[in-house]
N, C-alpha and C positions, 0 to 999 in steps of 0.2 A: 626445225622443219626435217621432213623426211628426205633422204637422198637416196634415189636409187640408182646406183652406179653399177650395171650389171656387166658382167663379166667382160672388160675390155681389154685389148693386146696391143702392144707395142713394144719396139725395141728402144732402151735406155741406155744411153751413154752417160757414164759419171766422169767428172772431171777429176775425182780423185778415188783411188781404190786403197780401203782400207782392209787389211788383212789381219785375221785373228786379234781383233782388238776387244777390249772390254769397257763397257760404260758403267760407272758408278756415280749415284747421287749422294753426295756428302750432305747430310740433313741432321739436324741435332733436334732433340725432344723439348729443350727449352733452355732460358738462359743459364740456369744452373748447370748445364752440359759443358760449359765453357768454363776453364780454369785461369786464375789470374795468375800472371807471371812477373818476372821481373822487368823493368824498364816500361812500365806502363803497356804490359801486352796481356791478351787474352789468347787462349789456346783450345782447340778442340780437335780430338783424335779419333778418327775412324779408320782403324787399321785396313789398308797400310798407309792413310793419309794422315798428315798433320797440317791443320790451317791454324797460323798464327797472325793475329791483327795486333798491329803497333802503331803508337802515335808517330814513332819516327821523327821527322823534322817538322812535324805539326803542332799544334798547340793544344789540341783537345784528344783526349784519351778516347780509344774505341770503346764501343758499347754493343751489347745484344739486347735489345729491347724485349722486356719480358711480356708485354702486351702482345706485341705482333711477331715475336719471335724471329725478328730479323736482325741481321749483324750491320753494324754501321762504322765505317772508317771514314775520318774527316780528312781535310785538304792537308797534304803531303804526309798523310798516313800511308802506311803499307799493308798488305795482306801477301802472306807468305804461305804458298803450298807446296809440300815435300810428300814424296813417296818413297817407301822402302822397296816397291816392286819395279815394275818395267816402266820404261820412259812414259811419260804424259804427252799426249799429242793434241790434245785438246781439253782446254778448261772454259766452262761455260759458267758465268754468275748469272742467276736469275734476279734481276733487279726488283726491288720489293715496290709495292703502291706507294710508299713515301719516298722511296729511292729515286724515282723519276722526276722529283722537283728539283733536286741539286746534284743530277747525274753530271760527272765531270770527265774529262779526258783521262784515262786509264793507259800507263805505260808499264813495260815489263822489261825486267833486265836481260831476257832472251826472247826469240819468238816475235810473233806480230800479235796486235791486239786491234779488235774492231768493236767500236761501241754502236748499238743499234738502238737509238732511244725510243722508235716506234714498237719494237718488238720486245723492249725493256731487258736486252742481254748486252753482256760484255764478252766478247768470245777471243779467246788466246789459241793460237795454233803455233806448233813448233816441235820440239823432241828434246825434253829435259825432264831430270827427277826432281828439280827444285827450281821453283819459279817465284819472283817476288813482283808484286804489282804494286805501284805507286798511284796515288790519288793526286789529279790535277787540283790546281788552286782555285780554278773557277768552275761554276756548272755551266760548262760550254753546251752540253748536250740537254741540260734540263730545262724545265718549265719556267725556273726562276734563274735565268743567266747570270744576273746582277749577284747572286749569292756566291757564297764559299762552296767550293767543291765538296761533294762526298761520294761514296760507294756504299749503297745500303742494299743488301740482297737477303733473299729467302733461303737459297741454296746454291751448290755448286754441282754441276755436273762435269766429270773427269773421264775422258777416253784415254786408255793406257794401253800400251803393248802393241805388236804388230809392227809393219811396216808401211810406209806411205811411198806411192810409186805414182808417177804422172800418168794420165791416160793416155792409150796409144794415140798415133795419128789418125785422123778421121779417113774413113774410107773414101778414096777418090772417086769411086763409081757416083753418079749422079743420083741414083735410086737403089741403093744397095737393100736387098732383102733383109726383113726384120728377122732376128735371130730369136726363137723360143727361149723363155726363161721360167722353166716349170717350177710348180710349189710356190709361187708367189701369192699372197693373199691380198685379194681385193675388197675394196670397202664397200658393202653392199647396203648398208643403212646407216645414216648419220643424223643426231640430233645434238646441236651444240649447247641450246637453250640461250643463246646468245641475245636473242631478240624474243623471247616469250616462250610458252610451252609448246609451241609449234603444234604438231599432230598427235601430241599426248593430251590423255583426257584426266580428270581428277575424280575419283570416287571416293566421297566423304562416307565413311560406314558408321563413325561415332562423331558426333559434333555437339559439344555442350555448350549452352550459353555462358557468356557473351560471344564465343568465337563465332566469326563468320567464314573464316577460312583456316587450313592449314598450310597447304601446299600453296605457294606464290611465286610468280615469276619476278626475278629482280632484273629488269632490263638495264639498269644503270651498270651493274657489275658483271651481268651475263650468265646468270644461273638459276636453276629452281630450288627453292628454299621451303623446307618444311618445318614450323614450329607451331607448339601450342600453349607458348608462354606470351600471356597479354597483361599489360598493366601490373607487372611484377607479380602475376599469379600463374601458377601451373595449372592447367586443365587436362582431364582425361580425354583422350581423342584417339581416333584410326583413320587414317586417310592414305589412299594409294595414288600414286602417278602412274598411268598404265598408258603403255605405248599403243600405237596403231599396229595392226597385223605386218609382221616381218615375214617376208618369203625366203625360207630356207631351202626350197625344193631342188635348186640346182647346187647347195652348199655342200663342201667337205671341209671337214674339221674348222667347224666355226668357233669363233672366239669373240668374246664381248670385253671392253674397256670403256671405263668412264672416270671422270674425276670427281673425288667427293672430299668434303670437309664436313667435320662435326665438332660440335662444341656444347659444353654444360651437360654432358651425359656422366660425369663423374666417373670416369673408366671405359675400358674398351668392352668390359663384359655388358654393362648396362646399355651401351652404344648397340651390342650385338642382340640384346634382347629387345630392344625398341625398334630397331631398322633391319629390314631383310629385304632381298632381292627374290621376286617370284617370277615364274614362267607359267604359260598354259599353252597347250597345244591347240590349234583350231578344232573347236569343239570339245575339249577336254576341261580338266579340273586344274586349279592353281596348285602349284607346288613350289617349296623352296629351292633357290638355286644356291650352292655354295660358291662363294667367291672369295678372292684374296682381298681382305678388308684391307684399305689403306690409310687408315685413321686411328687414333688413340681415343677418341672421344672427348677431347678438351683443348681441341685447337682450330683457329680459322685456316690453316694451311691445307692446301689441297695436296692430295696425293693420287695415283693413278691406280683404281681397282680393276682386277679382271677375273674373267670367268671363263670357263670351259663350256660352250653350248654343243659339241660335237654331237651329244647324244641326240639332238633336235635336227640334224643334217637331214635334207629332204622333206622336211614339214613346213608348216606355216605356224609362227607362234605370235605371242605377245609377251612383254615383259612389263613388271610392275615393280616401283620402289614404294616399299609398304613401311608407313611411318606409326607408330603409336606412341601414346604418352600417358601419365598418370597424373593425379593431383599432387603427387610427390616430386615427379621428375618430367620436365618437358624440356629435352634438349632441341638443338637446332641441327638440322641436316641439310647440307647444300650439294647438289650434283650439276654436273656440266659435262660437255665434250663426249658424248655416248658416241661409240663407234661398234658396229658389228662387221668384223672382218672373215671371209673364206677363202680357201685355196682355189685357185684356179689353175689351168693349164698352161698358162703363159702370164708373163708379167703384166699386172694392170697398168694402165695409163692413170696417173694422179695429177689431176688439174685443179689448182688452187682456186677458190672462189673469188669473184671479183669484189673490188673495195669501194664503199661508197664516201664521198667528200661533199659537205660536212656528214658528221655521224647524225644518226637518227635523234631526234629530239623535238623540242618545240620551238617555233619560230613565229617572228610577228610578220604578218602580211604575206611574205613569200620567202622562199629559199632556193638558190641555184644549187642544183644536183649533178656532180659528175661521178661517173664509174671507171675505174681502173682495173685493168687486168695485164697479165703478162704480155710479152712482146709476142706477135703472131697469132694473138687468140682474138676472137670476135666475141662481143658481148651482145646479148639479146635481154631485154627487159620487159617487164609489165607494169602497169599502174592500176590495175583493177583487181587486184588480189589474187589473181590466177598463177599458176607457176609457168615461168616462162619456158618456151621451147624455142628451136631454130625458126619457127613461123612466127614468133613473137618480133617486137620492134627493136631493129638493129640499132645499137648505140654508137651514134656518131660524133655528138656534141654535147655539153652539159644544157640541161633543160630546167625551167623554173617550175616550182609547185607553188601554186596560190590557193590550195585548200588541203586538207588533211589527207594524206595519201600514202599508202604502203608501196613500197617500190621493191620488186623482185626481180632479180638478176642471174644469169648464168654466163660462164665463159666457155666457147668450144672452139676446138683445135681444127685443122684442116681436115682430119680424119672423121669429124663428128664427134669425138669424145667429150663429155660435157663435164663441168665443174659440179661441186655441189651448189644449190640454190642458195644466194646471199639475199639477206632481207633487211630492210629498214622502214621503219614509219616514222613520217614526218608530220608533226601537228602543226597545223598553221591557224595562229588567231588573228583576227583583225585588231588593228590599232583601234582602242577605243575612242569615243568621242565625249566631249565634256558636256553636261547638260547646260540649257540656257541659264538656269538659275542653279547654281551650284559649284561643285569643283570635281575634276578628276585627278586622282592620284595615281599615275602610271609609274610604279616604281621601277619597271625595266628601264625606262629613259633617265630616271635620276638626275631630274633637272636640279635637285638641290645641293648635288655633289656630295651626298653622304657617304661616308667611308663604307666600303664593301668587305662584308665578311666572307670567309671560304674556307676551304680545308686547307689551302695554302697560306692564307692572310691571317688566320685566327679571328678572334671575335671582337667586333666594335659596337658595342651597345648605341641605339638611337633613342632619343628623347622626344623629338618635336619636329614636324614639318608642317609648311603653311602653303595654301594654295587658294588664292582669292579670298573669300571670306570664311573660309573654313581652316582650322587648326586640327591637326591630330598630334595628341600627344601619348607615349609610350610608357610602360613600366616593364621590368624585368621579371622574368619567371624562374624556373629551375635552370635556364640558360638565358643569356641575354637576348632581349628583342633587338633584332638585327636585321640589314640591308644583305641577303644572301645572295651568292653568286651559284646558280644551280651548276653542278658538278659537269653534267652532260653537255650541254649548249651555251652555257654562261648567261642565260636569262636571269635577270635581277628579281627577286620577290622579298616581301617583308615576312618574317618568320617570328611568331610568338609562341611561348611554351606555357605549360602548366605550372601551377604553383605561383601564380601572381602576374604572368605575361597578360596584358592588356593594351588595348588602343581605345582612346577617348576621342570623341569627334565633337569638335565645338565651333558652332557657327557664329557670326559677328552679333553683337548684342541685341540688334532688333530683326534677328532671323531664327528661325526654328528649322531642325532637320526633320524631314518628313519621309526621306528615302535614303536607303544605303545600298548598294549593289556590290557584292564581292565576286571577283574573278580569282578563284582560289584551286591549287590543286589539292590541297586538303584543308578543311575549314571546320573546326569544332570549338564554338565559342559560345557563350550566353550573353545576352543583351540585358542592360541593366533596367530597360523598360522597351515597351513596344512589342513588336511581333517580328521573329526572325523564322523564315521559311525558305527553303530551295536556295540558299545564299542570298536572300534579299530581305532587309529590314525594313518594315514601314510602321510608322507612328507619327508624332509630333513632340518634339523635345528639344529644349533649350541645350542639351547636351545628353549624349548616349555613350555608354561604355560596353565593349566588347571584352571578355575576359575568356581567356582559353583556358578549356577543359583538358586539352592535349595540344601537341604541336599543331600548329595552324600556318599553313603555306600561302600567302597572299600576292598575286600578281599585279592586281589593280584594284581600286574602289571608286565606286562613281557616287558622289553625294549630292542629293537633291535637297533644296532648302525651299521654305515657304515663300511665295512671291511676295515681293516688297509692295507695300500699298500706293508707291508713287509718291507718299509725302516724304519731304526732305528729312524731317527729324523732330523731335520732342522736345518743346521749348516749356518753361515755367513762366507764367504770365498772370497779369490781373485781367479780370473780365472786361471787354471792350465791346463797343457797338460796330460790329462787323459782320460780315456774312459767316454764319454760324451753323454748323451741321454737327450732329450726334455722330458717333462712330458707326451706327446703323445706317446713317443716310439721310436721316430725317432734319430738315431745317427748321431753326427753333430762334426764337427773338431774343432769348437771354441765356447765357451759359451759366449754369449753376457749378458748385464744386464738382469736378470731374476732368475727364479727357474729352476733347471735342476737336473739330477740324475748323479752324478759324482762318480764313482766306487763304486756304490750301495747305496749311500747316497744322500738323498734331500738336495740341497745346494743352498742357495740365493747367487747369483753373484751380486755384486755392481759394 
């Protein structure tokens, strides 16, 4: 979303004053950058720092995972950070995506350590050239607290040098005059891409079949992603992600920053040839912008890229992320956290955006939403998709949503300074109802107590579930067919995969399937018979099988059966002198060989 925080001023008091300090990010290119040492250790050197991972008193050797490029130390293991330069005053571990599951209490031989599970950081403060961190035995801060503790991190940020002095006593005057702090930079445009593409547009210049998109928002992980690789095939393409107009008419020394990751480009040169940053003045032509590339082209690790936009001070511009691919090479480019900043005459006021609980996602029937902001701030929100202002609804208490809604909110201080807009979309689905003659399989309810698979728990293949007169049987594809817990909101769904994944619907012996309705976030299946259109199958079959052509994620299905005749059953018997009807309803005096209704029962006459 666009955030226009025009040059706002305030006096800022800091609790700690850092003087002449340097910040360094310790980041390795890959697992092979670490050297194995004695006593089950791994070591990485980035002058003047040396990082050593050790099993220590634990039972498991430390590792650097080749696929995710994160370092992992297990319970009772240690991380030693040493510098040959000036004292370290702060060390921050960036906990990896996997690291949040078994994040443990971390202690240090000197200084203090704070573990922030929400921010996925472990922060040490003190003053030392040599610090040893020890991993706790249990995952006290993780999402799996019963598991053994771990510290798994993507990188380490170290602040070194300088002095640390406490802030002065506060001014006793009730309303002290704010003091200007010139040459600070204010954020004049922001797009995080955490809930979609915001006000950016997508311009597909080259799009070859079977591609339907190149740029796509990944709301689960909060970035925009460009790729022209589909079904294990690379396709030629060109697609631009284009910003709205950014007003720099009052800007000085404008700069741009954004986080980027890139993989499968087979090197930096290929990435630079395929991906570029462009700018256009209002009414002008597009031109390339030189920027400090933050990737090597072969990793999912994000780095922060920067560009000097001072040449466009005093103008209105648009930016574009231009992605190209060929039939030989179609890498993946991911971008997020874009900021445009410029100098002001005084220090800007920076207000953090409010936070929604629970996070956006899909919920059944309703969801209760609360909004939190820093103490002393007021929160204003909208539910109609419009950007909030101080004229919008003032947040006072949690509220229920019973239909799909996009919530947008800002936090505002007493002087009227506003935060960036926070945005979350809540999709509300009504609980389905079982048909009068048939069965409802609501996988989110999991009334069968099936084992649940997830990123945390692993895979538990399922084979069969039964509801009323209907049985579902499953086979495995390239990945086991499983009941999956969605990463965002915990809703459960059946997931089937290509290369053999299937679901067979079988009713009781005296019934036929006439309709199957799917509720699915993604459905790509072929039916063994009948007709499947718009996620609804119709036909008449004693059994029908749905085979996955690609990953299919099913929330629930509703199976409708042919109505029973009201006849209790089929019996074999001899011809008798009773009330006899043919199957089509004609009364007869004598039953020949075949099927009849005799005294209200279906009978096979031999």
